[in-house]
C-alpha positions in Angstrom: -16.1 -1.0 -8.5 -14.2 -4.3 -9.1 -15.4 -6.5 -12.1 -18.2 -4.0 -12.9 -18.9 -4.0 -16.7 -20.6 -1.1 -18.5 -22.7 -2.4 -21.3 -25.4 -0.7 -23.3 -27.4 -4.0 -23.4 -27.0 -7.3 -21.3 -27.8 -10.4 -23.2 -29.5 -12.6 -20.6 -29.5 -15.8 -22.6 -25.7 -15.5 -23.1 -25.0 -15.3 -19.4 -27.9 -16.8 -17.4 -25.8 -17.2 -14.3 -25.6 -13.4 -14.0 -29.3 -13.2 -14.1 -30.7 -16.0 -12.2 -34.1 -14.1 -11.8 -34.6 -13.5 -15.5 -36.1 -16.8 -16.4 -38.9 -16.7 -13.8 -39.6 -13.0 -14.8 -39.9 -14.1 -18.5 -42.3 -16.9 -17.6 -44.5 -14.5 -15.7 -44.3 -11.7 -18.3 -48.0 -12.2 -19.3 -49.2 -11.9 -15.7 -47.0 -8.9 -15.1 -48.4 -7.1 -18.2 -52.0 -8.0 -17.3 -51.6 -6.6 -13.8 -49.9 -3.5 -15.1 -52.6 -2.9 -17.7 -55.3 -3.3 -15.1 -53.7 -0.7 -12.9 -53.2 1.7 -15.8 -57.0 1.4 -16.9 -58.1 2.0 -13.2 -55.9 5.0 -12.8 -56.5 6.7 -16.2 -59.3 8.7 -14.8 -57.3 10.0 -11.7 -54.7 11.9 -13.6 -51.9 9.3 -13.5 -52.0 8.8 -9.7 -50.2 5.5 -10.1 -47.0 7.2 -11.1 -47.1 10.4 -9.1 -45.1 9.2 -6.0 -41.5 10.1 -7.1 -42.4 12.6 -9.8 -41.2 15.7 -7.9 -37.9 14.0 -7.0 -37.4 12.5 -10.4 -38.0 15.8 -12.1 -35.3 17.4 -10.1 -32.8 14.7 -10.7 -33.6 13.6 -14.3 -35.6 16.5 -15.8 -39.3 16.4 -16.8 -41.0 13.7 -18.9 -40.1 10.7 -16.7 -42.6 8.6 -14.6 -42.0 5.6 -12.5 -43.9 3.0 -10.4 -41.6 1.3 -8.0 -42.0 -1.9 -6.3 -38.7 -1.5 -4.6 -36.4 1.4 -4.1 -33.0 1.5 -2.7 -33.4 -2.1 -1.5 -36.6 -1.4 0.3 -39.8 -2.9 -0.9 -42.8 -0.6 -1.2 -45.5 -2.8 0.5 -48.3 -0.5 -0.7 -47.3 -0.7 -4.3 -46.6 -4.4 -4.2 -50.1 -5.0 -2.9 -51.5 -3.5 -6.1 -49.7 -6.4 -8.1 -50.6 -9.4 -5.9 -49.7 -12.2 -8.5 
């Protein structure tokens, strides 16, 4: 891929034009953490149902021990998951 750079860590503050979404994300970090914590606390008693959607696929591709909660996958928004994080 032309102009693709492989880096172990991308410094957002050094190149804010490459990450126009980062500032808004950082400004809302507390809201994001609060909503996520609420979901975790609600789901603790239902054997991690929040993360179960991609588990079988992920285990085949990446091995066991991984979990994910996707708001978007392959460019498609997961409306049901997004509704759990309304802010």
